Structure formats: structure tokens, C-alpha cells
N, C-alpha and C positions, 0 to 999 in steps of 0.2 A: 401570496397572490393566489388567487383561483384559477385554473386553467380547465378549459373543456378539452379532451382528448376525442379524436375520430382517429381510428387506426385501422390498419389490414396487418395481421400477421400471418407469417407463413412457415410452415415446417414446424408447427408444435401443436400441442392438442388444448382443449378447452380447459382441463384442471390446472396446466402449467400457466395459464393465462390468468385464471382466476387467482392462483397463488401469489403470482407477481403483482396483481391488483390490489389484493387483500394486504399487502406491506404498505400501500399507501393509503389504507382505509377508503378507498375509493367505490363511489356508488356507481356501479358498472354494469354495462349490458353487453354482452358476448353473443353473438351470432355467428353460425357458420354459413360460407358462401363457397360454394367447390371445396377446393383444397384450402382456403383461407378462412381464418376468422376475421370479422368485424368487431371492432371494441368502441362504446362510447362509454366516457366515464368523465367524472368532474375530480381533479386532484389539486391538492394545496401543494406548492412549493415556491422556490426564490425565482426560478426561471425555467422555462420551457428547455432550454439546451439540459439544465441539470434534470429534469424530471424524465426527459428522453433517455439520456444516458442511464439512469437509474433503472427505469423500466426495461430498456434492452439489455443490460446487465443481468436483470434478474431472471429474463427468460432466457438468456443464453447460458447462465448457470447449469439449466435442466437440459436444455437443447442447444447445442452450440452453432448449429446452422439457421437458427431464427432469423428469419429477416423481418423487419417494421418499417412499415410507411406510415409515420404520424403525423397528424395536424393537431397543432396546440393553438387554443383560441384564449385570449384573456383580453376584455376591454374591446377596442377596435384593431389589435394586432393579430394576425395570425402567422405563425411559424410553419412551414413544412419540412419534415426529415425524412431521409432514407437512412435507414441505421442509426449510426453515429452523427452524420452529416447534415447540416442545416442546407437545403437547397432553395428555400425562398422565404421571404419575408413580405407580408401583405398588410398594410395600413388602410383601414376603409375611411 
């Protein structure tokens, strides 16, 4: 499945984020907003939960205190995560 990612990453740096996204061969856009980074990317995976877990794990290997607020969209379903926890599922 293809997922679109919109995320806010805190306590990390652009190089770390790009390394994590490169592991997924993601088409990425990383921009800085204050002390956070905004990420937009497309990724292939079995589920949003699995992609979110893998991305956060890759980020935390470099900086343990990294936090991730992510929104994964596939088709008409959007799943919102805070770190590893699914907070909300929205069906359009």
C-alpha cells in the first residue's frame, strides 16, 4: 500500500530525518518550523502502524528523545499517531 505522510518531528536534526526517510526510499520534503521539522513523504508499506513504528525507531536510534506526530493517509483513511500510539482514525 502507498501512504502519504505528514509529520512533525521534534528533538532531531534534518540529517537524521533524511537518513531515516532514505531507508524507505521516500520522496521527501523536510522543512524547519521553529524547533520542529515538518515532513511530507510517500512511503510503501503493509500498514500505517508498521511504517510509523519503523520510522520512529530509525529516528530514535540516532536521538533517543525524538518525538513524532504523524498523519498517514491511504485512500480514504487517515491514521494519526503520537510516537508509537494510534490516536485517531478518520474515514472520509
